[in-house]
C-alpha positions as CSV (number, residue, x, y, z in Angstrom):
1,X,-1.0,-28.6,13.0
2,X,-2.6,-31.0,10.4
3,X,-0.6,-31.6,7.3
4,X,2.6,-29.9,8.4
5,X,5.7,-32.0,8.0
6,X,8.2,-32.0,10.8
7,X,11.0,-33.1,8.5
8,X,14.1,-31.0,9.0
9,X,16.0,-30.1,5.8
10,X,19.6,-28.9,5.8
11,X,20.2,-26.1,3.3
12,X,23.6,-25.3,1.9
13,X,24.5,-21.7,2.8
14,X,27.5,-20.2,1.0
15,X,30.5,-19.1,3.1
16,X,29.5,-16.0,5.0
17,X,25.8,-16.4,4.4
18,X,24.8,-17.3,7.9
19,X,27.0,-14.5,9.3
20,X,25.5,-12.0,6.9
21,X,22.0,-13.1,8.0
22,X,22.9,-12.6,11.6
23,X,24.4,-9.2,10.9
24,X,21.3,-8.2,9.0
25,X,19.0,-9.4,11.9
26,X,21.1,-7.4,14.4
27,X,20.9,-4.3,12.2
28,X,17.1,-4.6,12.0
29,X,16.8,-5.0,15.8
30,X,19.0,-1.9,16.3
31,X,17.0,0.0,13.7
32,X,13.7,-0.9,15.5
33,X,15.2,0.2,18.8
34,X,16.3,3.5,17.3
35,X,12.8,4.2,16.0
36,X,11.2,3.2,19.3
37,X,13.5,5.6,21.2
38,X,12.6,8.4,18.7
39,X,8.9,7.8,19.2
40,X,9.2,7.9,23.0
41,X,11.3,11.0,22.9
42,X,8.9,12.8,20.5
43,X,5.9,12.0,22.6
44,X,7.5,13.3,25.8
45,X,8.8,16.4,24.2
46,X,5.4,17.2,22.6
47,X,3.6,16.5,26.0
48,X,6.0,19.1,27.6
49,X,5.2,21.6,24.8
50,X,1.5,21.1,25.1
51,X,1.7,21.9,28.8
52,X,3.1,25.3,28.0
53,X,0.3,26.3,25.6
54,X,-2.2,29.1,26.5
55,X,-5.9,28.5,26.4
56,X,-6.3,30.6,23.2
57,X,-3.5,28.5,21.5
58,X,-5.4,25.3,22.2
59,X,-8.3,26.7,20.2
60,X,-6.3,27.9,17.2
61,X,-6.6,26.2,13.9
62,X,-4.0,23.5,13.2
63,X,-2.6,22.4,9.8
64,X,-5.1,19.6,9.9
65,X,-8.1,20.8,8.0
66,X,-11.1,21.4,10.3
67,X,-9.2,20.6,13.5
68,X,-8.0,23.0,16.2
69,X,-4.9,22.2,18.2
70,X,-7.2,20.6,20.8
71,X,-8.6,18.0,18.3
72,X,-5.1,17.1,17.0
73,X,-3.8,16.5,20.5
74,X,-6.9,14.3,21.3
75,X,-6.4,12.4,18.1
76,X,-2.7,11.7,18.8
77,X,-3.5,9.5,21.8
78,X,-6.5,7.7,20.4
79,X,-4.5,4.6,19.7
80,X,-3.5,4.3,23.3
81,X,-6.9,4.9,24.8
82,X,-9.2,2.8,22.6
83,X,-9.1,-1.0,22.6
84,X,-9.7,-2.9,19.3
85,X,-13.3,-3.6,20.3
86,X,-13.9,0.0,21.2
87,X,-12.3,1.1,17.9
88,X,-14.5,-1.2,15.9
89,X,-17.5,0.1,17.8
90,X,-16.7,3.6,16.9
91,X,-16.1,2.5,13.3
92,X,-19.6,0.9,13.2
93,X,-21.1,4.2,14.5
94,X,-19.4,5.9,11.5
95,X,-20.9,3.2,9.1
96,X,-17.4,2.0,8.3
97,X,-16.0,5.3,7.2
98,X,-12.6,5.6,8.8
99,X,-12.2,9.3,8.2
100,X,-15.6,10.1,9.7
101,X,-14.8,7.9,12.7
102,X,-11.4,9.6,13.3
103,X,-13.0,13.1,13.1
104,X,-15.9,12.2,15.4
105,X,-13.7,10.6,18.0
106,X,-11.2,13.5,18.0
107,X,-14.0,16.1,18.4
108,X,-15.7,14.1,21.2
109,X,-12.5,13.5,23.1
110,X,-11.3,17.1,22.6
111,X,-14.4,18.2,24.4
112,X,-14.4,15.6,27.1
113,X,-10.8,16.0,28.4
114,X,-8.9,18.9,29.8
115,X,-5.8,20.2,28.1
116,X,-3.7,18.8,31.0
117,X,-5.2,15.3,30.4
118,X,-4.5,15.5,26.7
119,X,-0.9,16.3,27.3
120,X,-0.6,13.6,30.0
121,X,-2.0,10.9,27.6
122,X,1.0,11.4,25.4
123,X,3.5,11.5,28.2
124,X,2.1,8.5,30.1
125,X,2.1,6.5,26.8
126,X,5.5,7.5,25.5
127,X,6.6,3.9,25.4
128,X,3.3,2.5,24.2
129,X,3.8,0.0,21.3
130,X,0.9,1.2,19.2
131,X,1.4,1.5,15.5
132,X,-1.1,2.5,12.7
133,X,-2.8,-0.3,10.7
134,X,-0.1,0.0,8.0
135,X,3.5,1.2,8.1
136,X,4.8,-0.2,11.4
137,X,7.1,1.8,13.7
138,X,8.1,4.4,11.1
139,X,4.4,5.2,10.5
140,X,4.0,5.6,14.3
141,X,6.9,8.0,14.4
142,X,5.4,9.9,11.4
143,X,2.0,10.1,13.1
144,X,3.6,11.8,16.1
145,X,6.1,14.0,14.3
146,X,3.7,15.3,11.6
147,X,0.8,15.9,14.0
148,X,3.3,17.7,16.3
149,X,4.2,19.9,13.4
150,X,0.5,20.4,12.6
151,X,0.4,22.1,16.0
152,X,3.8,23.9,16.3
153,X,4.0,25.2,12.7
154,X,0.4,26.5,12.8
155,X,1.2,28.3,16.1
156,X,4.5,29.6,14.8
157,X,6.4,28.1,17.8
158,X,9.6,27.4,15.9
159,X,10.2,23.9,17.3
160,X,12.8,21.9,15.4
161,X,12.3,18.2,15.0
162,X,15.6,16.5,15.7
163,X,17.5,15.5,12.5
164,X,17.6,11.7,13.3
165,X,13.8,11.6,13.4
166,X,13.4,13.6,10.2
167,X,15.9,11.3,8.3
168,X,13.9,8.2,9.3
169,X,10.7,9.7,7.9
170,X,12.2,11.3,4.8
171,X,13.6,7.9,3.9
172,X,10.1,6.5,3.9
173,X,8.7,8.9,1.3
174,X,7.7,7.1,-1.9
175,X,4.9,7.3,-4.5
176,X,2.7,5.0,-2.5
177,X,2.9,7.1,0.6
178,X,2.3,10.3,-1.3
179,X,-0.9,8.7,-2.7
180,X,-2.0,7.6,0.7
181,X,-1.7,11.1,2.2
182,X,-3.1,12.8,-0.9
183,X,0.2,14.7,-1.6
184,X,0.5,16.0,-5.2
185,X,4.2,16.5,-5.9
186,X,4.0,16.1,-9.7
187,X,6.6,18.2,-11.4
188,X,8.2,19.3,-8.1
189,X,11.6,18.5,-6.6
190,X,11.7,19.0,-2.8
191,X,15.1,20.3,-1.7
192,X,16.0,20.6,1.9
193,X,18.1,23.6,2.9
194,X,19.2,22.2,6.2
195,X,19.9,18.6,5.3
196,X,21.5,16.8,2.3
197,X,18.2,15.5,1.1
198,X,15.9,15.9,-1.9
199,X,13.0,14.1,-3.5
200,X,11.3,14.1,-6.8
201,X,12.0,15.7,-10.1
202,X,11.0,19.0,-11.7
203,X,11.0,22.6,-10.5
204,X,12.7,22.9,-7.1
205,X,11.0,23.9,-3.9
206,X,13.4,24.8,-1.1
207,X,12.7,24.8,2.6
208,X,13.6,23.2,5.9
209,X,13.4,19.4,5.9
210,X,10.5,19.4,8.4
211,X,8.4,21.8,6.3
212,X,9.0,19.7,3.2
213,X,8.0,16.6,5.2
214,X,4.7,18.3,5.8
215,X,4.2,18.6,2.0
216,X,4.8,14.9,1.6
217,X,2.0,14.3,4.1
218,X,-0.4,16.4,2.1
219,X,-0.3,19.5,4.2
220,X,-0.3,23.1,3.1
221,X,1.8,25.4,5.3
222,X,2.0,29.1,6.2
223,X,3.6,31.5,3.8
224,X,7.3,32.4,4.0
225,X,8.5,28.9,4.7
226,X,9.2,27.8,1.1
227,X,11.3,29.2,-1.7
228,X,10.8,28.4,-5.4
229,X,8.1,29.2,-7.8
230,X,6.0,26.0,-7.2
231,X,5.9,26.8,-3.5
232,X,2.8,28.8,-3.8
233,X,0.7,25.8,-4.5
234,X,1.6,24.4,-1.0
235,X,1.0,27.6,0.9
236,X,-2.1,28.3,2.9
237,X,-4.2,31.4,2.0
238,X,-3.5,34.2,4.4
239,X,-6.9,34.0,6.0
240,X,-6.3,30.4,7.0
241,X,-3.0,31.1,8.8
């Protein structure tokens, strides 16, 4: 490389500094391995669940506005099935609008593939290294967990996301992520009833951790899942359930 010096500089490291760095690097590797294992397990479990759905359930409305269960399932495997050039091609068709592209591709693929194929895409790619453009592995886990909840909560299936996966995602909630997902939690404190976790300040809203996670991802959920006066603003109208 032009202009790059090959001189090696020795830097003084306080006693324990090198060891601390090694320990931190080991901890980061272990954390990444933990998240990868969680992603793989979530995809396999959701694939198994999708295989049990009836035809009418595939056509039910999910918690994703405008998408049935079928479109959500198709969207979940888009990152595995589309190469970068193919994705850019689809984005060009949508005139650079990412949301329009995502919606168009989900609807197209939901119509093109059988329900068995949509489930198989998740299972066969359980260990795929795909991550969203921002957010890394935690964002990939969030993509799978939240879209899984978009399906299971809408269908009233009662699936519980394992605690270790929830804790990874709850720890990632911050003002920037709320803005990204269009979640308005102003004046609200989310308080999990099944975990020692809370977020925000203001009037409390109580619920299961996985339901509160959905609020942090900008979702509105069926009635009866939240307690606390502000809960109504996060609840779907009866006709949408």
